[in-house]
N, C-alpha and C positions, 0 to 999 in steps of 0.2 A: 447328800450324800442321793443317787434316786431312787435308791430302793427305802429313804424314810421316807418317800410320801406316802401318805393314804389313798387307796385305792378302793371301790366300794364297786364285787362286781354285780352287775343289772342283771338275772332273766329270769323273762316275759314268758311264766308258763301256764299253754293254752291245749290241753289233749297234750302232752308230753310226757306222759307212760313208757310209750318204746322209747324215746329216746336218751332217758335221763341219767339212766346208765349209765351212757354213757360218757355222758357233757360230764358229771358232776363225777365222778370215773376219774374224769382225765383233768381237772380242778384240782382235786385230790392231792393230786403231784407234782401241782405246780412248783416251784423256786424260789416263788418271788415270799421276802421276810412271813412269814403264818402272822406273823405282833402289823401286821401292815398292810393287808386286805381281810377285807370281807366282803357275803358269797348273803346276795338277797335278792330269793324268789319271790315273783309277785303273779299268784295263781289267776289266773283270770275264770274264774269260773268254772272251770274243767268240769270233765263227768265223766272223768275215764283213771281218776285215783292217784291223780298225782301231785296235789298233796297230801295228802297220804301216803303216798308210795314217800313223798320228804321227808315228813314228821316221820315217819319210819327206821328209816335208815339215817337222814344223813341228820342227824339234831344241833348238828351243829351254823349250822343253816340257817338263819335269821324265813321266815317266811310270814307273808302279806297274803292273806287270800280275800280276792273279792266276792261281795258276793253275787252279784250280776258278769257279762262280759263285758266290759269298759273300751274293750280296744288295744291292739299292741304299744296306740298314739301315747292312750293316757294310762298304760298296763306301765312301761317304760316311765312313765313322767313321776309316779307314781316311786318308784323307785332311785331316781334322778332328785328329787325334791327329798326328799331321804337323806341322801347324801349329801345335799347341799346342807341340810340343818341342824347334821353332824360331821360338818368341817373335814370333810371327805377334798384333800388334795384331788383328782379323777374319778371318776365315775368311766367303770368299760361295762358298756350294752353289751350281752352276749345272747345269741340268741342258742335255746335250747336242740337246736339238730345237730349239734356243732362239737368234733370233739378238739381240744388244744390243746400244742406244746405243751411240756413244761415250763420250759422257757420265757411262753407267749409275753408275759406280762414286762415286765423289768425288757422286755426289745421294746413294745409301746415304750413304754414310761424317759424310756434313754430318747425317744423322741422325739417324743411331749416338751425333754425336758431344754431340748438345744437352743431354740428361742421361746422369748414369753408371746410372743405373737400368735405359734403354734395351738391355734385349736380342739382341733383333735385331727385326729390318727389312726389309723383303719392301718387293722393288721395284713399278711397277704392270708387271703380266704382264697384255700387249695380243696376243689371235690375232691369228696371221701370216700366215694366210689370207686373216685382215678385218684390215688392221687399226687401222678403225676402232670395231671391236665389243672389249670386255673376255673377258679371261678372267680373270682373279681381282684382285680390291683389297681383298687378304685374305680368310681362305679363314674356313667357319662348323662349330660343333660342333651339332650338335643333340645335347639331354642325351642316347640311347643310343644315343653312340661314333658314328652319322650324321658326314658329315666332305664338306665342301661346298664350289664354290671362290665365295668372295662378289663378286657385281656380275655375275654373266656372262649372256655374250649382251648387259650391256648396252651404248648409244654409248658410248665414250669419251668425257668431258667435262675441264673443271677441278678440279679434286682441292686439297687443300690433306690435313694429314699426319696422319694417326688413328691415334689405338690399333687395334688390330685383333685377332681371337680365335686367331686362327694362323697362321701363315706360310705360303708354298706352299716345298715343301721345292725348286720345282725355278729361283723365284732371290730369295733369303737368306742375309742377311750376318748373321754374327752372330759377336758381344762373345766375343770366348776369355775372358775374363775372368769373365766368365758359365754360360758350358761348363764351366773349372774346376770352380763352383759346381752345376749342374746337373746336369753328364750330357752324353753324346751323343746320335745315335742307340739308342733300345732292337734291339740283333742279333737278335731273337726276334720281330719283326715279318717281316721281311725285305724285304718292300717295302709301302707303301699304309697310311698314319695315321702311319709315323714321324713324322712332319714333325704332324703331329695332338698326337701325345704331348708329345711337344718343346716343342712352343707350349704347350700349357695348363701340362705341367712350370715352362716359363719363372713364366706366373702364378702355380701355386705358390709359386715361390722366390720373388716382390717384383719380379719383371720387369717390363717391361712390352715391347708386339709391339708394333711400327707399322706403316703405310703411307709410304713414300717415293714422294711423287705424279708424283719427276720421276727420277725413276731407272726408265727407260722397256729391257720388255724383251717381246722377242716371243717366241709361244710356238707353237713347227706340234702342235698336241693336237687330239688324237685321239681323241674317251668311249671308244670303240668297245673300241681298248688295252687301255687299263682295266676294263669295265666281264666283262670275258673273267678278269678277273684274281678271280674271287668269294671264291673260299676264304681267301685273306690281307684283302681289303674285310670282312667278314663277321668272321673271325676277329678281325680285330688291333682291327674298333671295338670288342666284350668283352672284350678287353685291358683299349682306353684305359680305358673302363668301372670295372672290378671295381680297375684297379689305379691309376687319381688318383683317384676321390671314398673321402670320409672315409663310414666305416662303414653309419652313420644315410643314407644317403645313400644308396647303395644301396640300404635297405630301401624305404625309401622308393620309391623306381624300379621295385625288381623287380619290382611286375604287370604294371606296362607294359612290359620286361624280357621278364617269359611272354610277353604273346603276343605285340609283336613277336617275336622269337623263332621262335612260331609260325606268325604271319603268315608268316616268311619259309621258311620251313619246305615250305608247302603252299603259294606262288607260285614257288617253286624250281622242283614239276613244273607249273604251269600256263607257266613261262617256258620251257621245254622247247623247245617250238614253234617262238618266235619265232628268223628265223635271227642266226644268231650265241652264241647262248646257248642252244646243246642242253647238257646236261649239267649246269647248277643244280643236280640234285637231287643228283647225288653229289656235286659239293663243299658242298652242304650238311652231305650226310653224313660230310664231311670235318672241318668245324666243330666234328660233335656228338663225335666222337669225340675228337677233342682236348680234348675239353675232359669228357673221361671218365677221359682217364687222370689218372694221381695225380702222375705227372714234372711236367703241366702247369701244378697246380697248388700245385708245389713252386715250380716259376719266379714264378707269378702273385705269386704269397706273400712270398716275399723279397725278387722286386722291387718291390712294394710299400708292401713294410716301408724302404724304402729310401726309397723315394719323399716317404713319410709323416714319415718323420725330415728333411726339408731341406721339410718345409712351415712358412712363416712367411706362408702368406691365409685365411683362411674360403673355404669350399666358397659359401658367403653372397653374399661375392662373387666370388665364377669363374665363380657359375649367371647371374650378370648376363646376362655374354655369352653363352650359349647361348639358340637356339633353342628354339622348338615344333615349328617345321614345317619339314618338305624343302623346301627354294625350288630344285631343279635344273633347268633346262629342258631336261636330256636323258633323267631318267626323269622324265615329265610323264606322269601318267595319268588315268583317270575313279577310279579306287580310290584311288589320293595322294589324289586332289584333292580327291574329296568325300566320303571313308570313313577314311584312315590320317589324316592331318592336322585334320581336325576333330578327332576324336578325342584323339590323344597330349596335342595344343594343349592342350584343356580339360583333360589331365591334368594336365600341366607349368604352369599360371597355377597350379590348386591346387596344386599341391604345393609349385611354390617355394614358398610365403609360408609353408612350414612349419620353410623352414632353414631357422634361427638360429644352427648352428655352421660 
């Protein structure tokens, strides 16, 4: 029976006191058999008494408190490793700023159990503030490494299960047998794109990534919170590209990479004017500095070797899931719409036909 599967729910907590009451209260009401799931919270050196709140109000939740902030990727890895060490069948990663429907877990496990090749299952992620609208129904990967939520801001509707490019780390069920083969999050990422990378590696290793449309999670999502982390998003999208593509594919997209990176460099100065975006140019210089360090490339080549050694699927098949346009409402502007998307999409439509490896 699907409800016999042991599931570890992992919540990476960082200064989450304002969210935890709603999140944990919703988990207390889920209908999955109590003996078959466990909640593990990883507190990443919060300064707002998040750990104390969990200790005092939710004693049934296992809590690990880090002495320093090790990042979203490493924090979740602690939870995933706990799940692997204690023989759970599945690990469900859940953001602290979410609220779940009571049957979300069995609906996700139901999809995961349909095929042994399914390695990850994302729940349908809806906006908490406007619950008739979508946050993500499976995320998209642009061929230059940009990643964004699929279906964002569209009206919710009835859907069927489907394959997706990669799952949002906010609400994803991971099969432990797949994790043992593919590996966990890349801790070098610290935050952002770690789920992009893991989803890509799932497909490279021959696993499927699915959407469970009847597994519902609500997300208190704020794009402005993310855009302030420019350094990690820009650095990590490039890491994903350098580490996961075959070398001939990298050579084909290099011209586009060069001009996109040049455009991002100049845009980082222009973007210093709007509220909340001051200092982008400083972050861009940090990104450039990272890739000028020999130690960074040693890590990239080591990780790349490990990923390519596990590869079972050609780039020719992987890239069918990638897009040539960045289609995300919160970052729409005339420059993106009339210049960047048309030019870079045109280039992608040409070169992807040349990829046979």
